[in-house]
Residue, then its C-alpha position, 0 to 999 in steps of 0.5 A: m442498163a440501156d445507157l451503159t449498152r448505148t455507150a458501149l455501142e457508140g464506142i464501136g463502128d458497127d452498123v449491126v451487132l448481135i446482142a443478148r440479155v439475161g432474162q430468167d435464171l437458166s443456170a440449171y441448164r448451164l446457160t447465161y443468156s435467154h434472149a438474142a436480137f440485133a441492134v441496128r445503129t441507124h433505124p427509122a425507129g431510132a438510133w440503136s433500135v433492137v429488132h427481135k422476135l417476141n412471144t405474144c403474152g404467153t400465147a402460141t404466136s409471135a411477132l417481130y418488133d423494133e424497140g429501143l434499148i430501154n424496152f429491151f431491158s424492161d422484163a425484170p431480169v434476174r440481173y442486168q447483164a448483156g453481151i455484144w458480138r461484132l459481126a463481119p462487115a459483109v454479114q452486117a451489110r446483109l443483115k441491115n438490108a434485111l432488117l430494114g426491108n421485108k426479107a427479115r419476115d421471110y425467116h419469121e414463123p408466127h407459130y411460137s414454141l419456147a422449145a422449138y426444134p431448130f431443124s423443123t419449120r413447124y415452130q420457132n422460138s425467138n433465138g431461132w429467128v436470130l439464128e436463121m437470119l444469121a444463116y441468111a447473112i453468112a451463107p453463100e448467095g442463094a444457099a439460105t433463101t428460105r427457112a428450110t434452106a437456112q436450116t439445111w445450111l445450118a446443119s451442113t455447117g455443123y450447128q449444134p443446138t442446146e440439148l435440155a434433159l426434160g423428163t416425161m412429166t416435165r414435158l407433159s406439164a409444160r405442154i398442158s399448162k403453157a400455150n407457148i411450149a410444144f414438143d411435137d416438132h421434135p424427132s420421136s427418137l429424141r423426144w421420148k428419151g427426154r432429149i429436147q434440142t432447141v436454139s439458145v444464145e450460147s448455141i448461136v455464139t458457139w456456132l459463130r465461133t466455128l465459122p471463118n466469116g461470121c465475126q470480125a475477130m477470130g473467136c467471136p469475142e463477147l463484149p460483156i455489159v453488166l450493171p452492178p446491183a443497186g446498193p442497200 
């Protein structure tokens, strides 16, 4: 899968792309991809390194990592499938500078929750970091310089999170049994109705497609990459 993806990336002239992979089966929530990241063509860690946020072994913390494509696809997904989205040149340039410097850390919150609410700075999930980095790179200069201002700008542009319908017992069970899930950052008006809103890959791409300056082509088309299942 890493070789297929690298070949696809070498076939385009971009410096930074948005990339996502399938992980666990999210079809019950009508979602395909579980994890988004940025792939950077020229990086000290190696060509086409993936820069992303990862939860630390099921704990309530996270960190930013620079990894190769092999590691990016090493989590035993339900199937080997990835998507690539080509960003506008100006967006790539700002992202590249941020990802190779220290700016990317300004948008990283180490307090991790898989179900983090996108308009709160209390927690953050992996896709939330990607979304806020995109806000920084796309927003007018000075409009999204912190996590809080990035979230304000995202709301002003009409970003809509993915809403998951989770009952009280489901939420309680998840909160008790898993350290990396919290719901206390969600508005009570939504939480007590079982309406959990969070950042998904699909919500990021849907938002990008509404912007005039986010992607290279209108509609922000996906370049899909699928590794066929091994034969018997």
